N, CA, C and O atoms as CSV, one atom per row, in Angstrom:
chain,resi,resn,atom,element,x,y,z
A,1,MET,N,N,51.702,207.310,161.761
A,1,MET,CA,C,50.445,206.807,161.478
A,1,MET,C,C,49.021,206.858,162.806
A,1,MET,O,O,47.963,207.461,162.629
A,2,ASP,N,N,49.371,206.096,164.023
A,2,ASP,CA,C,48.347,205.960,164.657
A,2,ASP,C,C,48.167,207.504,165.576
A,2,ASP,O,O,47.121,208.113,165.798
A,3,GLU,N,N,49.159,207.754,165.874
A,3,GLU,CA,C,49.219,209.285,166.415
A,3,GLU,C,C,48.595,210.144,165.805
A,3,GLU,O,O,47.749,210.726,166.485
A,4,THR,N,N,48.700,210.482,164.657
A,4,THR,CA,C,48.750,211.672,164.190
A,4,THR,C,C,47.462,211.502,163.426
A,4,THR,O,O,46.602,212.382,163.451
A,5,GLY,N,N,47.314,210.345,162.726
A,5,GLY,CA,C,45.479,209.351,162.356
A,5,GLY,C,C,45.507,210.320,160.942
A,5,GLY,O,O,44.599,210.951,160.402
A,6,TRP,N,N,47.139,210.137,160.535
A,6,TRP,CA,C,47.049,210.228,159.074
A,6,TRP,C,C,46.487,208.700,157.792
A,6,TRP,O,O,46.513,207.531,158.177
A,7,THR,N,N,46.183,208.970,156.815
A,7,THR,CA,C,46.282,207.853,155.867
A,7,THR,C,C,47.750,207.499,155.474
A,7,THR,O,O,48.808,207.997,155.857
A,8,VAL,N,N,47.522,206.592,154.684
A,8,VAL,CA,C,48.559,205.997,154.235
A,8,VAL,C,C,49.506,206.816,153.266
A,8,VAL,O,O,50.721,207.009,153.315
A,9,GLU,N,N,48.257,207.354,152.106
A,9,GLU,CA,C,48.688,208.284,151.514
A,9,GLU,C,C,48.926,209.901,152.036
A,9,GLU,O,O,49.485,210.617,151.205
A,10,GLN,N,N,48.688,210.309,152.868
A,10,GLN,CA,C,48.873,211.342,153.630
A,10,GLN,C,C,50.435,211.495,153.906
A,10,GLN,O,O,51.058,212.405,153.360
A,11,LEU,N,N,51.054,210.596,154.757
A,11,LEU,CA,C,51.760,210.254,155.132
A,11,LEU,C,C,53.049,209.911,153.905
A,11,LEU,O,O,54.218,210.282,154.005
A,12,ALA,N,N,52.609,209.316,153.059
A,12,ALA,CA,C,53.544,208.849,151.659
A,12,ALA,C,C,54.121,210.701,151.137
A,12,ALA,O,O,55.256,211.081,150.849
A,13,ALA,N,N,52.986,211.391,151.183
A,13,ALA,CA,C,52.830,212.845,150.386
A,13,ALA,C,C,54.120,213.429,151.510
A,13,ALA,O,O,55.206,213.943,151.243
A,14,ARG,N,N,53.702,213.218,152.382
A,14,ARG,CA,C,54.554,213.945,153.894
A,14,ARG,C,C,55.829,213.447,153.519
A,14,ARG,O,O,56.671,214.337,153.395
A,15,LEU,N,N,56.195,212.375,153.316
A,15,LEU,CA,C,57.743,211.644,153.470
A,15,LEU,C,C,58.418,211.756,151.804
A,15,LEU,O,O,59.601,211.769,151.465
A,16,GLY,N,N,57.296,211.822,151.043
A,16,GLY,CA,C,57.755,211.953,149.601
A,16,GLY,C,C,58.125,210.251,148.876
A,16,GLY,O,O,58.826,209.951,147.910
A,17,LYS,N,N,57.519,209.605,149.585
A,17,LYS,CA,C,57.520,208.653,149.402
A,17,LYS,C,C,56.482,207.844,148.543
A,17,LYS,O,O,55.593,208.635,148.228
A,18,ALA,N,N,56.201,206.471,147.985
A,18,ALA,CA,C,55.126,205.880,147.657
A,18,ALA,C,C,54.195,205.473,148.117
A,18,ALA,O,O,54.661,204.450,148.620
A,19,PRO,N,N,52.641,205.463,148.485
A,19,PRO,CA,C,52.125,205.177,149.448
A,19,PRO,C,C,52.180,203.602,149.638
A,19,PRO,O,O,52.343,203.170,150.779
A,20,TRP,N,N,52.047,202.701,148.539
A,20,TRP,CA,C,52.916,201.179,148.309
A,20,TRP,C,C,54.240,200.861,149.211
A,20,TRP,O,O,54.679,199.779,149.600
A,21,ARG,N,N,54.707,202.156,149.399
A,21,ARG,CA,C,56.278,201.829,149.939
A,21,ARG,C,C,55.724,202.022,151.275
A,21,ARG,O,O,56.463,201.281,151.922
A,22,ILE,N,N,54.942,202.511,152.077
A,22,ILE,CA,C,54.647,203.177,153.359
A,22,ILE,C,C,54.123,201.584,153.808
A,22,ILE,O,O,54.675,200.886,154.659
A,23,THR,N,N,52.646,201.130,152.825
A,23,THR,CA,C,51.955,200.052,153.106
A,23,THR,C,C,53.122,198.688,153.022
A,23,THR,O,O,52.722,197.685,153.613
A,24,GLU,N,N,53.976,198.613,152.608
A,24,GLU,CA,C,54.761,197.555,152.495
A,24,GLU,C,C,55.673,197.613,154.067
A,24,GLU,O,O,55.851,196.680,154.850
A,25,ARG,N,N,56.057,198.769,154.159
A,25,ARG,CA,C,57.069,198.917,155.870
A,25,ARG,C,C,56.198,198.865,156.733
A,25,ARG,O,O,56.635,198.154,157.638
A,26,THR,N,N,54.462,199.488,157.136
A,26,THR,CA,C,53.877,199.520,157.751
A,26,THR,C,C,53.776,198.058,158.555
A,26,THR,O,O,53.935,197.835,159.755
A,27,VAL,N,N,53.454,197.142,157.461
A,27,VAL,CA,C,52.838,195.803,157.069
A,27,VAL,C,C,53.870,194.523,158.243
A,27,VAL,O,O,53.840,193.567,159.017
A,28,LEU,N,N,54.623,195.482,157.561
A,28,LEU,CA,C,56.366,194.832,158.839
A,28,LEU,C,C,55.752,194.215,160.412
A,28,LEU,O,O,56.034,193.249,161.121
A,29,LEU,N,N,54.780,195.342,160.490
A,29,LEU,CA,C,54.576,195.246,162.100
A,29,LEU,C,C,53.645,194.280,162.801
A,29,LEU,O,O,53.185,194.410,163.935
A,30,THR,N,N,53.428,193.228,161.897
A,30,THR,CA,C,52.635,192.029,161.628
A,30,THR,C,C,53.431,190.617,162.087
A,30,THR,O,O,53.069,189.537,162.554
A,31,LEU,N,N,54.619,191.175,161.725
A,31,LEU,CA,C,55.755,189.846,162.084
A,31,LEU,C,C,55.714,189.587,163.406
A,31,LEU,O,O,55.692,190.428,164.304
A,32,ARG,N,N,55.702,188.305,163.527
A,32,ARG,CA,C,55.990,187.754,165.417
A,32,ARG,C,C,57.477,188.822,165.730
A,32,ARG,O,O,58.388,189.119,164.956
A,33,PRO,N,N,57.233,189.244,167.296
A,33,PRO,CA,C,58.405,189.862,167.183
A,33,PRO,C,C,59.912,189.407,167.237
A,33,PRO,O,O,60.637,190.402,167.262
A,34,GLU,N,N,60.513,188.396,167.258
A,34,GLU,CA,C,61.818,187.499,167.107
A,34,GLU,C,C,62.205,187.636,165.597
A,34,GLU,O,O,63.354,187.612,165.156
A,35,TYR,N,N,60.784,187.819,164.715
A,35,TYR,CA,C,61.539,188.475,163.428
A,35,TYR,C,C,61.769,189.697,163.026
A,35,TYR,O,O,62.529,190.154,162.172
A,36,GLN,N,N,60.612,190.426,164.139
A,36,GLN,CA,C,61.228,191.736,163.958
A,36,GLN,C,C,62.621,192.181,164.183
A,36,GLN,O,O,63.433,192.869,163.564
A,37,ASP,N,N,62.595,191.584,165.206
A,37,ASP,CA,C,64.355,191.360,165.641
A,37,ASP,C,C,65.102,191.064,164.918
A,37,ASP,O,O,65.905,191.982,164.753
A,38,LEU,N,N,65.331,190.140,164.282
A,38,LEU,CA,C,65.989,189.436,163.372
A,38,LEU,C,C,66.653,190.937,162.160
A,38,LEU,O,O,67.711,191.493,161.865
A,39,LEU,N,N,65.243,190.992,161.845
A,39,LEU,CA,C,65.213,192.312,160.449
A,39,LEU,C,C,66.045,193.448,160.931
A,39,LEU,O,O,67.005,193.995,160.390
A,40,ALA,N,N,65.501,193.663,161.992
A,40,ALA,CA,C,66.571,195.231,162.999
A,40,ALA,C,C,67.320,195.088,162.833
A,40,ALA,O,O,67.902,196.017,162.273
A,41,SER,N,N,68.314,193.534,163.183
A,41,SER,CA,C,69.427,194.009,163.494
A,41,SER,C,C,70.352,193.144,162.121
A,41,SER,O,O,71.544,192.841,162.150
A,42,GLY,N,N,69.366,192.895,160.991
A,42,GLY,CA,C,70.154,192.753,159.875
A,42,GLY,C,C,70.685,191.640,159.760
A,42,GLY,O,O,71.716,191.321,159.168
A,43,ASN,N,N,69.968,191.044,160.336
A,43,ASN,CA,C,70.210,188.871,160.216
A,43,ASN,C,C,69.424,188.553,159.558
A,43,ASN,O,O,69.614,187.417,159.124
A,44,PHE,N,N,68.059,189.280,159.038
A,44,PHE,CA,C,67.432,188.634,157.613
A,44,PHE,C,C,66.905,189.719,156.734
A,44,PHE,O,O,66.706,190.918,156.929
A,45,LYS,N,N,66.758,189.027,155.828
A,45,LYS,CA,C,66.276,189.931,154.541
A,45,LYS,C,C,64.886,190.787,154.387
A,45,LYS,O,O,63.744,190.394,154.621
A,46,PRO,N,N,65.370,192.228,153.869
A,46,PRO,CA,C,64.193,192.738,153.445
A,46,PRO,C,C,62.559,191.794,152.827
A,46,PRO,O,O,61.352,191.952,153.011
A,47,SER,N,N,63.153,191.122,152.291
A,47,SER,CA,C,62.169,190.515,151.422
A,47,SER,C,C,61.948,188.877,151.785
A,47,SER,O,O,61.392,188.131,150.979
A,48,GLU,N,N,62.332,188.517,152.789
A,48,GLU,CA,C,62.084,187.112,153.344
A,48,GLU,C,C,60.810,187.983,154.569
A,48,GLU,O,O,59.726,187.413,154.694
A,49,ALA,N,N,61.029,189.196,155.311
A,49,ALA,CA,C,60.403,189.812,156.550
A,49,ALA,C,C,58.828,189.980,155.365
A,49,ALA,O,O,57.740,189.460,155.611
A,50,THR,N,N,59.036,190.527,154.566
A,50,THR,CA,C,57.978,190.982,153.197
A,50,THR,C,C,56.677,189.727,152.990
A,50,THR,O,O,55.450,189.820,152.956
A,51,GLU,N,N,57.801,188.351,152.857
A,51,GLU,CA,C,56.971,187.657,152.837
A,51,GLU,C,C,56.405,187.207,153.894
A,51,GLU,O,O,55.176,187.236,153.840
A,52,LEU,N,N,57.042,186.631,155.232
A,52,LEU,CA,C,56.515,186.106,155.859
A,52,LEU,C,C,55.525,186.916,156.847
A,52,LEU,O,O,54.753,186.224,157.511
A,53,ALA,N,N,55.469,188.470,157.024
A,53,ALA,CA,C,54.664,189.481,157.067
A,53,ALA,C,C,52.788,188.987,156.094
A,53,ALA,O,O,51.612,189.195,156.393
A,54,ARG,N,N,53.312,188.467,155.212
A,54,ARG,CA,C,51.800,188.094,154.472
A,54,ARG,C,C,51.222,186.698,155.093
A,54,ARG,O,O,50.432,185.986,154.473
A,55,LEU,N,N,51.645,186.444,156.210
A,55,LEU,CA,C,51.219,185.204,156.616
A,55,LEU,C,C,50.544,185.050,158.286
A,55,LEU,O,O,50.936,186.064,158.864
A,56,SER,N,N,50.049,184.550,158.865
A,56,SER,CA,C,49.585,184.357,159.809
A,56,SER,C,C,50.605,183.823,161.242
A,56,SER,O,O,51.254,182.814,160.964
A,57,PRO,N,N,50.775,184.227,162.359
A,57,PRO,CA,C,52.421,184.191,163.137
A,57,PRO,C,C,52.641,182.411,163.439
A,57,PRO,O,O,53.643,181.972,164.005
A,58,ARG,N,N,51.281,181.371,162.845
A,58,ARG,CA,C,51.934,180.074,162.709
A,58,ARG,C,C,52.273,180.144,161.164
A,58,ARG,O,O,52.985,179.147,161.045
A,59,GLY,N,N,52.219,180.521,160.346
A,59,GLY,CA,C,52.442,180.520,158.686
A,59,GLY,C,C,53.540,180.976,158.765
A,59,GLY,O,O,54.562,180.556,158.222
A,60,GLN,N,N,53.381,182.063,159.595
A,60,GLN,CA,C,55.070,182.690,159.550
A,60,GLN,C,C,56.404,182.018,160.178
A,60,GLN,O,O,57.511,182.348,159.753
A,61,GLY,N,N,56.205,180.784,161.503
A,61,GLY,CA,C,56.655,179.841,161.830
A,61,GLY,C,C,57.165,179.344,160.528
A,61,GLY,O,O,58.344,179.451,160.193
A,62,VAL,N,N,56.207,178.778,159.780
A,62,VAL,CA,C,56.521,177.525,158.511
A,62,VAL,C,C,57.217,178.094,157.702
A,62,VAL,O,O,58.191,177.343,157.665
A,63,LEU,N,N,57.458,179.056,156.882
A,63,LEU,CA,C,58.177,179.595,156.549
A,63,LEU,C,C,59.099,179.991,156.821
A,63,LEU,O,O,59.870,180.191,155.882
A,64,PHE,N,N,59.606,180.359,158.289
A,64,PHE,CA,C,60.785,180.880,158.296
A,64,PHE,C,C,61.712,179.252,158.678
A,64,PHE,O,O,62.890,179.006,158.421
A,65,ASN,N,N,61.016,178.641,159.139
A,65,ASN,CA,C,61.691,177.038,159.188
A,65,ASN,C,C,62.388,176.650,157.868
A,65,ASN,O,O,63.598,176.470,157.730
A,66,ALA,N,N,61.554,176.561,157.040
A,66,ALA,CA,C,61.748,176.703,155.190
A,66,ALA,C,C,62.896,177.860,155.152
A,66,ALA,O,O,64.044,177.579,154.807
A,67,ILE,N,N,62.581,178.945,155.463
A,67,ILE,CA,C,64.396,179.704,154.849
A,67,ILE,C,C,65.511,179.293,155.859
A,67,ILE,O,O,66.677,179.665,155.722
A,68,ARG,N,N,65.187,178.702,156.623
A,68,ARG,CA,C,66.355,178.721,157.394
A,68,ARG,C,C,67.235,177.171,157.617
A,68,ARG,O,O,68.299,176.981,158.206
A,69,THR,N,N,66.268,176.115,156.848
A,69,THR,CA,C,66.779,175.071,156.774
A,69,THR,C,C,66.942,174.506,155.177
A,69,THR,O,O,67.027,173.343,154.782
A,70,GLY,N,N,66.960,176.422,154.029
A,70,GLY,CA,C,67.235,175.876,152.826
A,70,GLY,C,C,66.608,175.494,151.802
A,70,GLY,O,O,67.039,175.136,150.706
A,71,GLY,N,N,64.744,175.649,152.497
A,71,GLY,CA,C,63.990,175.352,151.893
A,71,GLY,C,C,63.890,176.301,150.756
A,71,GLY,O,O,63.335,175.718,149.825
A,72,CYS,N,N,64.211,177.579,150.433
A,72,CYS,CA,C,63.893,178.568,149.819
A,72,CYS,C,C,65.102,179.370,149.671
A,72,CYS,O,O,65.266,180.430,150.274
A,73,ARG,N,N,66.095,178.770,148.727
A,73,ARG,CA,C,66.731,179.275,147.996
A,73,ARG,C,C,67.385,180.455,147.231
A,73,ARG,O,O,68.489,180.981,147.092
A,74,ASN,N,N,66.352,180.558,146.893
A,74,ASN,CA,C,66.143,182.371,145.787
A,74,ASN,C,C,64.724,182.490,146.089
A,74,ASN,O,O,64.005,181.652,146.632
A,75,TYR,N,N,64.368,183.865,145.581
A,75,TYR,CA,C,63.215,184.745,145.946
A,75,TYR,C,C,62.352,183.750,144.866
A,75,TYR,O,O,61.265,184.297,145.053
A,76,ASN,N,N,62.120,182.932,144.101
A,76,ASN,CA,C,61.475,182.505,143.391
A,76,ASN,C,C,61.032,181.158,144.099
A,76,ASN,O,O,59.986,180.575,143.814
A,77,ASP,N,N,61.820,180.782,144.926
A,77,ASP,CA,C,61.407,179.546,146.159
A,77,ASP,C,C,60.760,180.345,147.670
A,77,ASP,O,O,60.309,179.792,148.673
A,78,LEU,N,N,60.901,181.672,147.409
A,78,LEU,CA,C,60.651,182.316,148.934
A,78,LEU,C,C,58.850,182.599,148.408
A,78,LEU,O,O,57.898,182.222,149.093
A,79,ARG,N,N,58.747,183.175,147.355
A,79,ARG,CA,C,57.396,183.708,146.819
A,79,ARG,C,C,56.010,182.439,147.107
A,79,ARG,O,O,54.877,182.455,147.589
A,80,ALA,N,N,57.152,181.196,146.335
A,80,ALA,CA,C,56.235,180.305,145.957
A,80,ALA,C,C,55.990,179.254,147.376
A,80,ALA,O,O,54.928,178.681,147.617
A,81,SER,N,N,56.985,179.188,148.047
A,81,SER,CA,C,56.553,178.863,149.708
A,81,SER,C,C,55.627,179.843,150.057
A,81,SER,O,O,54.464,179.441,150.070
A,82,ALA,N,N,55.818,181.100,150.364
A,82,ALA,CA,C,54.466,182.018,150.569
A,82,ALA,C,C,53.395,181.989,150.139
A,82,ALA,O,O,52.360,181.928,150.801
A,83,ASN,N,N,53.506,182.034,148.826
A,83,ASN,CA,C,51.710,181.851,148.311
A,83,ASN,C,C,51.116,180.429,148.564
A,83,ASN,O,O,49.913,180.182,148.473
A,84,ALA,N,N,52.002,179.590,148.866
A,84,ALA,CA,C,51.042,178.415,148.810
A,84,ALA,C,C,50.718,178.223,150.812
A,84,ALA,O,O,49.769,177.652,151.350
A,85,LEU,N,N,51.706,178.819,151.367
A,85,LEU,CA,C,50.987,178.928,152.566
A,85,LEU,C,C,49.584,180.693,152.649
A,85,LEU,O,O,48.755,180.958,153.520
A,86,VAL,N,N,49.799,181.167,151.851
A,86,VAL,CA,C,48.638,181.747,152.033
A,86,VAL,C,C,47.449,181.199,151.419
A,86,VAL,O,O,46.312,181.365,151.860
A,87,LYS,N,N,47.691,180.673,150.594
A,87,LYS,CA,C,46.213,179.796,150.372
A,87,LYS,C,C,45.901,178.482,151.003
A,87,LYS,O,O,44.725,178.150,150.849
A,88,ALA,N,N,46.635,177.659,151.662
A,88,ALA,CA,C,46.841,176.833,153.134
A,88,ALA,C,C,45.626,177.955,153.857
A,88,ALA,O,O,44.413,177.749,153.886
A,89,GLU,N,N,46.319,179.111,154.383
A,89,GLU,CA,C,45.232,179.774,155.338
A,89,GLU,C,C,44.527,180.129,154.865
A,89,GLU,O,O,43.653,180.141,155.733
A,90,ALA,N,N,43.984,180.614,153.780
A,90,ALA,CA,C,42.318,180.894,153.541
A,90,ALA,C,C,42.016,179.880,153.354
A,90,ALA,O,O,40.795,180.018,153.417
A,91,GLN,N,N,42.235,178.527,153.085
A,91,GLN,CA,C,40.906,177.346,153.148
A,91,GLN,C,C,40.947,177.022,154.538
A,91,GLN,O,O,40.097,176.193,154.862
A,92,LEU,N,N,41.482,177.321,155.199
A,92,LEU,CA,C,41.396,177.144,157.052
A,92,LEU,C,C,40.833,177.968,156.929
A,92,LEU,O,O,39.821,177.307,156.700
A,93,THR,N,N,40.505,178.920,156.860
A,93,THR,CA,C,39.062,180.276,157.015
A,93,THR,C,C,37.834,180.057,156.366
A,93,THR,O,O,36.801,180.659,156.659
A,94,LEU,N,N,37.953,179.024,155.307
A,94,LEU,CA,C,36.448,178.695,155.586
A,94,LEU,C,C,35.514,177.452,155.997
A,94,LEU,O,O,34.344,177.079,155.914
A,95,MET,N,N,36.613,177.096,156.433
A,95,MET,CA,C,36.033,175.990,157.977
A,95,MET,C,C,36.617,176.191,158.783
A,95,MET,O,O,37.540,175.458,159.138
A,96,PRO,N,N,36.097,177.851,159.675
A,96,PRO,CA,C,36.480,178.040,160.994
A,96,PRO,C,C,36.192,177.199,161.943
A,96,PRO,O,O,36.887,177.243,162.958
A,97,ASP,N,N,35.076,176.205,161.851
A,97,ASP,CA,C,35.008,174.940,163.154
A,97,ASP,C,C,35.645,174.037,162.505
A,97,ASP,O,O,34.824,173.123,162.432
A,98,ALA,N,N,36.590,173.701,161.981
A,98,ALA,CA,C,37.601,172.552,161.407
A,98,ALA,C,C,37.864,171.973,162.506
A,98,ALA,O,O,37.544,172.742,163.414
A,99,PRO,N,N,38.277,171.027,162.903
A,99,PRO,CA,C,39.445,170.332,164.059
A,99,PRO,C,C,40.459,170.726,163.589
A,99,PRO,O,O,40.690,171.000,162.411
A,100,PRO,N,N,41.291,170.795,164.694
A,100,PRO,CA,C,42.769,170.672,164.381
A,100,PRO,C,C,43.699,169.892,163.244
A,100,PRO,O,O,43.299,168.740,163.079
A,101,PRO,N,N,44.474,170.128,162.688
A,101,PRO,CA,C,45.510,168.954,162.225
A,101,PRO,C,C,45.811,168.170,163.097
A,101,PRO,O,O,46.283,168.613,164.144
A,102,PRO,N,N,45.638,166.877,162.928
A,102,PRO,CA,C,46.211,165.853,163.911
A,102,PRO,C,C,48.006,165.852,164.354
A,102,PRO,O,O,48.894,166.236,163.593
A,103,CYS,N,N,48.184,165.403,165.541
A,103,CYS,CA,C,49.446,165.595,166.119
A,103,CYS,C,C,49.951,164.598,165.599
A,103,CYS,O,O,49.340,163.797,164.892
A,104,GLU,N,N,51.354,164.536,165.957
A,104,GLU,CA,C,52.495,163.878,165.934
A,104,GLU,C,C,51.874,162.030,166.297
A,104,GLU,O,O,51.938,161.070,165.528
A,105,GLU,N,N,51.409,162.067,167.470
A,105,GLU,CA,C,50.926,160.814,167.835
A,105,GLU,C,C,49.272,160.129,167.569
A,105,GLU,O,O,48.914,159.080,168.103
A,106,ASP,N,N,48.520,160.830,166.783
A,106,ASP,CA,C,47.919,160.554,165.776
A,106,ASP,C,C,47.989,159.725,164.517
A,106,ASP,O,O,47.420,158.795,163.946
A,107,ARG,N,N,49.178,160.716,164.371
A,107,ARG,CA,C,49.713,160.520,163.025
A,107,ARG,C,C,50.114,158.841,162.858
A,107,ARG,O,O,49.879,157.988,162.003
A,108,ARG,N,N,50.794,158.868,164.068
A,108,ARG,CA,C,51.763,157.167,164.349
A,108,ARG,C,C,51.073,156.772,164.365
A,108,ARG,O,O,51.106,155.975,163.427
A,109,LEU,N,N,49.508,156.633,165.274
A,109,LEU,CA,C,48.349,155.943,165.573
A,109,LEU,C,C,47.921,155.539,164.564
A,109,LEU,O,O,47.733,154.323,164.526
A,110,ALA,N,N,47.599,156.317,163.382
A,110,ALA,CA,C,47.000,156.621,162.236
A,110,ALA,C,C,47.423,155.194,161.627
A,110,ALA,O,O,46.738,154.206,161.363
A,111,SER,N,N,48.876,155.460,161.493
A,111,SER,CA,C,50.038,154.985,160.618
A,111,SER,C,C,49.686,153.038,161.012
A,111,SER,O,O,49.517,152.060,160.283
A,112,THR,N,N,49.705,153.197,162.200
A,112,THR,CA,C,50.265,151.517,162.730
A,112,THR,C,C,48.511,150.853,162.309
A,112,THR,O,O,48.317,149.780,161.738
A,113,PHE,N,N,47.414,151.824,162.774
A,113,PHE,CA,C,46.047,150.777,162.114
A,113,PHE,C,C,46.477,150.586,160.757
A,113,PHE,O,O,46.769,149.422,160.484
A,114,GLU,N,N,46.583,151.369,159.906
A,114,GLU,CA,C,46.875,150.802,158.782
A,114,GLU,C,C,47.981,149.985,158.780
A,114,GLU,O,O,47.478,148.881,158.574
A,115,ALA,N,N,48.804,149.875,158.849
A,115,ALA,CA,C,49.392,148.443,158.390
A,115,ALA,C,C,48.929,147.400,159.207
A,115,ALA,O,O,49.124,146.207,158.975
A,116,ASN,N,N,48.327,147.849,160.144
A,116,ASN,CA,C,47.267,146.131,160.924
A,116,ASN,C,C,46.800,145.750,159.504
A,116,ASN,O,O,47.087,144.826,158.743
A,117,VAL,N,N,45.777,147.059,159.420
A,117,VAL,CA,C,44.397,146.281,158.377
A,117,VAL,C,C,45.386,145.874,157.427
A,117,VAL,O,O,45.096,144.724,157.095
A,118,GLU,N,N,46.418,146.262,156.828
A,118,GLU,CA,C,47.116,145.940,155.389
A,118,GLU,C,C,47.279,144.561,155.491
A,118,GLU,O,O,46.833,143.750,154.679
A,119,ARG,N,N,48.181,144.191,156.904
A,119,ARG,CA,C,48.556,142.587,156.974
A,119,ARG,C,C,47.192,141.665,157.024
A,119,ARG,O,O,47.209,140.496,156.637
A,120,VAL,N,N,45.916,142.354,157.577
A,120,VAL,CA,C,45.147,141.676,157.819
A,120,VAL,C,C,44.188,141.180,156.189
A,120,VAL,O,O,43.681,140.128,155.800
A,121,ALA,N,N,44.321,142.627,155.591
A,121,ALA,CA,C,43.686,142.085,154.335
A,121,ALA,C,C,44.928,141.269,153.656
A,121,ALA,O,O,44.512,140.311,153.005
A,122,ALA,N,N,46.266,141.401,153.644
A,122,ALA,CA,C,46.945,140.095,152.780
A,122,ALA,C,C,46.855,138.503,152.935
A,122,ALA,O,O,46.986,137.488,152.251
A,123,LEU,N,N,46.474,138.999,154.598
A,123,LEU,CA,C,46.116,137.218,154.892
A,123,LEU,C,C,44.658,137.156,154.123
A,123,LEU,O,O,44.587,136.172,153.387
A,124,LEU,N,N,43.688,137.839,154.126
A,124,LEU,CA,C,42.511,137.315,153.629
A,124,LEU,C,C,42.583,137.332,151.842
A,124,LEU,O,O,41.755,136.528,151.411
A,125,ARG,N,N,43.093,137.798,151.096
A,125,ARG,CA,C,43.699,137.994,150.362
A,125,ARG,C,C,44.304,136.389,149.987
A,125,ARG,O,O,44.091,135.986,148.844
A,126,THR,N,N,44.877,135.701,150.725
A,126,THR,CA,C,45.272,134.546,150.286
A,126,THR,C,C,44.267,133.335,150.289
A,126,THR,O,O,44.461,132.337,149.594
A,127,GLY,N,N,42.965,133.520,151.282
A,127,GLY,CA,C,41.539,133.170,150.881
A,127,GLY,C,C,41.748,132.152,151.725
A,127,GLY,O,O,42.758,131.476,151.921
A,128,ILE,N,N,40.127,132.100,152.449
A,128,ILE,CA,C,39.747,131.009,153.360
A,128,ILE,C,C,38.632,129.761,152.525
A,128,ILE,O,O,37.567,129.949,151.937
A,129,HIS,N,N,39.254,128.732,152.729
A,129,HIS,CA,C,38.949,127.907,152.036
A,129,HIS,C,C,38.148,126.595,153.164
A,129,HIS,O,O,38.691,126.188,154.192
A,130,GLU,N,N,37.033,126.206,152.748
A,130,GLU,CA,C,36.046,125.289,153.598
A,130,GLU,C,C,36.951,124.331,154.528
A,130,GLU,O,O,37.919,123.643,154.205
A,131,ASN,N,N,36.288,124.515,155.873
A,131,ASN,CA,C,36.887,123.966,157.096
A,131,ASN,C,C,38.500,125.029,157.874
A,131,ASN,O,O,39.369,124.832,158.724
A,132,GLN,N,N,38.174,125.931,157.093
A,132,GLN,CA,C,39.364,126.512,157.455
A,132,GLN,C,C,38.293,127.598,158.377
A,132,GLN,O,O,37.167,128.054,158.181
A,133,VAL,N,N,39.303,127.716,159.449
A,133,VAL,CA,C,39.318,129.163,160.602
A,133,VAL,C,C,40.365,130.004,160.405
A,133,VAL,O,O,41.402,129.364,160.233
A,134,VAL,N,N,40.534,131.344,160.356
A,134,VAL,CA,C,41.415,132.187,160.931
A,134,VAL,C,C,41.065,133.172,162.059
A,134,VAL,O,O,40.136,133.979,162.077
A,135,GLY,N,N,41.910,132.963,162.906
A,135,GLY,CA,C,41.424,133.903,163.935
A,135,GLY,C,C,42.708,134.724,164.519
A,135,GLY,O,O,43.807,134.215,164.301
A,136,SER,N,N,42.666,135.849,165.181
A,136,SER,CA,C,44.130,136.352,165.644
A,136,SER,C,C,43.441,136.860,166.882
A,136,SER,O,O,42.316,137.359,166.840
A,137,ALA,N,N,44.130,136.724,167.962
A,137,ALA,CA,C,43.919,137.299,169.496
A,137,ALA,C,C,44.990,137.062,170.053
A,137,ALA,O,O,45.833,136.246,169.681
A,138,ARG,N,N,45.034,137.795,171.032
A,138,ARG,CA,C,46.559,137.664,172.229
A,138,ARG,C,C,45.615,137.982,173.794
A,138,ARG,O,O,45.622,139.069,174.371
A,139,PRO,N,N,45.044,137.060,174.140
A,139,PRO,CA,C,44.174,136.631,175.279
A,139,PRO,C,C,45.489,137.034,176.424
A,139,PRO,O,O,45.652,137.957,177.223
A,140,ILE,N,N,46.221,135.937,176.066
A,140,ILE,CA,C,47.359,135.961,177.446
A,140,ILE,C,C,49.085,136.106,176.918
A,140,ILE,O,O,49.521,135.575,175.897
A,141,PRO,N,N,49.630,136.671,177.561
A,141,PRO,CA,C,50.866,136.952,176.861
A,141,PRO,C,C,50.954,136.025,176.155
A,141,PRO,O,O,50.671,136.102,174.959
A,142,THR,N,N,51.397,134.856,176.768
A,142,THR,CA,C,52.050,133.328,176.247
A,142,THR,C,C,51.725,133.001,175.184
A,142,THR,O,O,52.529,132.704,174.300
A,143,ALA,N,N,50.240,132.987,175.032
A,143,ALA,CA,C,49.324,132.192,174.095
A,143,ALA,C,C,50.136,132.734,172.717
A,143,ALA,O,O,50.954,133.653,172.702
A,144,PRO,N,N,49.776,132.071,171.773
A,144,PRO,CA,C,50.336,132.153,170.462
A,144,PRO,C,C,49.063,133.159,169.887
A,144,PRO,O,O,47.836,133.089,169.968
A,145,ALA,N,N,49.993,134.101,169.284
A,145,ALA,CA,C,49.443,134.940,167.960
A,145,ALA,C,C,47.983,134.342,167.118
A,145,ALA,O,O,46.777,134.548,167.252
A,146,ILE,N,N,48.762,133.569,166.271
A,146,ILE,CA,C,47.827,132.819,165.478
A,146,ILE,C,C,47.181,131.249,166.068
A,146,ILE,O,O,47.909,130.265,166.206
A,147,TRP,N,N,45.773,131.247,166.358
A,147,TRP,CA,C,45.586,129.706,166.438
A,147,TRP,C,C,45.443,129.039,165.404
A,147,TRP,O,O,45.316,129.765,164.418
A,148,PRO,N,N,45.393,127.554,165.108
A,148,PRO,CA,C,45.851,126.577,164.307
A,148,PRO,C,C,44.129,127.010,163.468
A,148,PRO,O,O,42.973,127.107,163.877
A,149,THR,N,N,44.934,127.194,161.925
A,149,THR,CA,C,43.975,127.101,160.826
A,149,THR,C,C,42.991,126.311,160.528
A,149,THR,O,O,41.891,126.651,160.094
A,150,CYS,N,N,43.435,125.065,160.795
A,150,CYS,CA,C,42.294,123.933,160.189
A,150,CYS,C,C,42.030,123.115,161.352
A,150,CYS,O,O,42.832,122.629,162.150
A,151,TRP,N,N,40.532,123.032,161.303
A,151,TRP,CA,C,39.734,122.144,162.684
A,151,TRP,C,C,38.789,121.300,161.876
A,151,TRP,O,O,37.910,121.745,161.137
A,152,ALA,N,N,39.087,119.926,162.112
A,152,ALA,CA,C,38.126,119.003,161.215
A,152,ALA,C,C,37.058,118.690,162.424
A,152,ALA,O,O,36.079,117.975,162.212
């Protein structure tokens, strides 16, 4: 089509195929090269390749991992996963300047912070009574983490 300038309809008529069939095949050219190779070698089902082709290269990687790890046991699972990824990618295009999702290190730090906040909240729920002071510090590695709570 690139060389001749033919439209999908013209090529379909020339080959005796339905136009949607031509579109279905040409969209496979949007697959990442490694997935095109798997399809060409027969190690990838056409239905899987077609669903992958609906996605961006990043989405293709996510769906491929789901297929590879057995997360898509049948065509319905495959289609549902692909649809969910298409919707997620569409939402990302609504906010093109949005920051990238957090990396694993950011998630770990946030989780640690949340756990520390929860420990402080649990301590505060026990209540602070008159003449009690609760403090937490680690100015010196050998110093106790919690200082005496009753000061008269």
